[in-house]
N, C-alpha and C positions, 0 to 999 in steps of 0.2 A: 240105916239104909237110904240112899238117895235113889229116888224112883225117875224116872223121864218125865220130861213135862209133855202134857198132853193137853193144849188148849184147848177149851171149848166142852171139856168132859164136865158134868156136873156134879158140885159137892153137894152131901149131905150133911146138916148140922148133928152132930154127936151129943154135944151140950153145951150149957151156958155155965159159966161160973163170974163170980163177981170178982175174984183175984187170979192174977195170972198164974202163981203157983199152983193153984188148983186145978187149972186149965193144963199147965204144962204136964201134971201128973198123969191126967188123961191122956195126953198127947203121947207121951212116953210108952205109956201102957198099951196103947192101939198100934204104935209103930212094931211093935214084937210082930204082930200079925203079918203076913207074907202078902204081897201082892196089894197093900192098902196105902195110901198118900194121906197122910194127917197135916194140918195145919192149924194154928192158935190165929185168930183175928182179932183184933181190939175194935170193939163198939165204943159208943158214947158211955155206956153206965156199966158194961161187963165186957167178956171176954168169952167166944165162942170157939170150939173146936170143931172143926169141919173133917170131913172123911172122903175120899173116893176110890174106885177101884183102879188099881194100876195097869190091869188086863188089859187091853185095846184088843176090842172085836174087829176082825176084819170087816171093811166095808163090802157092803154087796153092790156088786156092778149093775146097775139098771140096764136093761137091753135097749138096743140101739133103736131110734126111731124107724118104723118100718116105711117105706116111701109113701108118699101120696096115694098111688094109684094102687097099692096092693090089694084091698078088697073089691077094688073094681075090676082087676084082674081077676081074682077068684072067680067073680060073678059071672064073667065072660067064660071061665074055662067050665064053670057049672051049665050054664046054657049050650055051649058046643058040646059037651058031653051028653046031654039030653036028647041032642038032636041025632 
């Protein structure tokens, strides 16, 4: 299963192995799971199997910044309504 690339998503270490064959077995086992990206990375002394979710969470839109005088206008409205 080829998943889409999602740059910036964090990878979690699923296991460390001394040979590529052991790491590849773990990778193939994990690839059967749905919505999971798996890779094997070679380090200096061993191999690491890394995983991350392939589900992309929708980004929350941050509210637009209110204009500078919003709170001053609100105070002025409160003062006028008190009168």
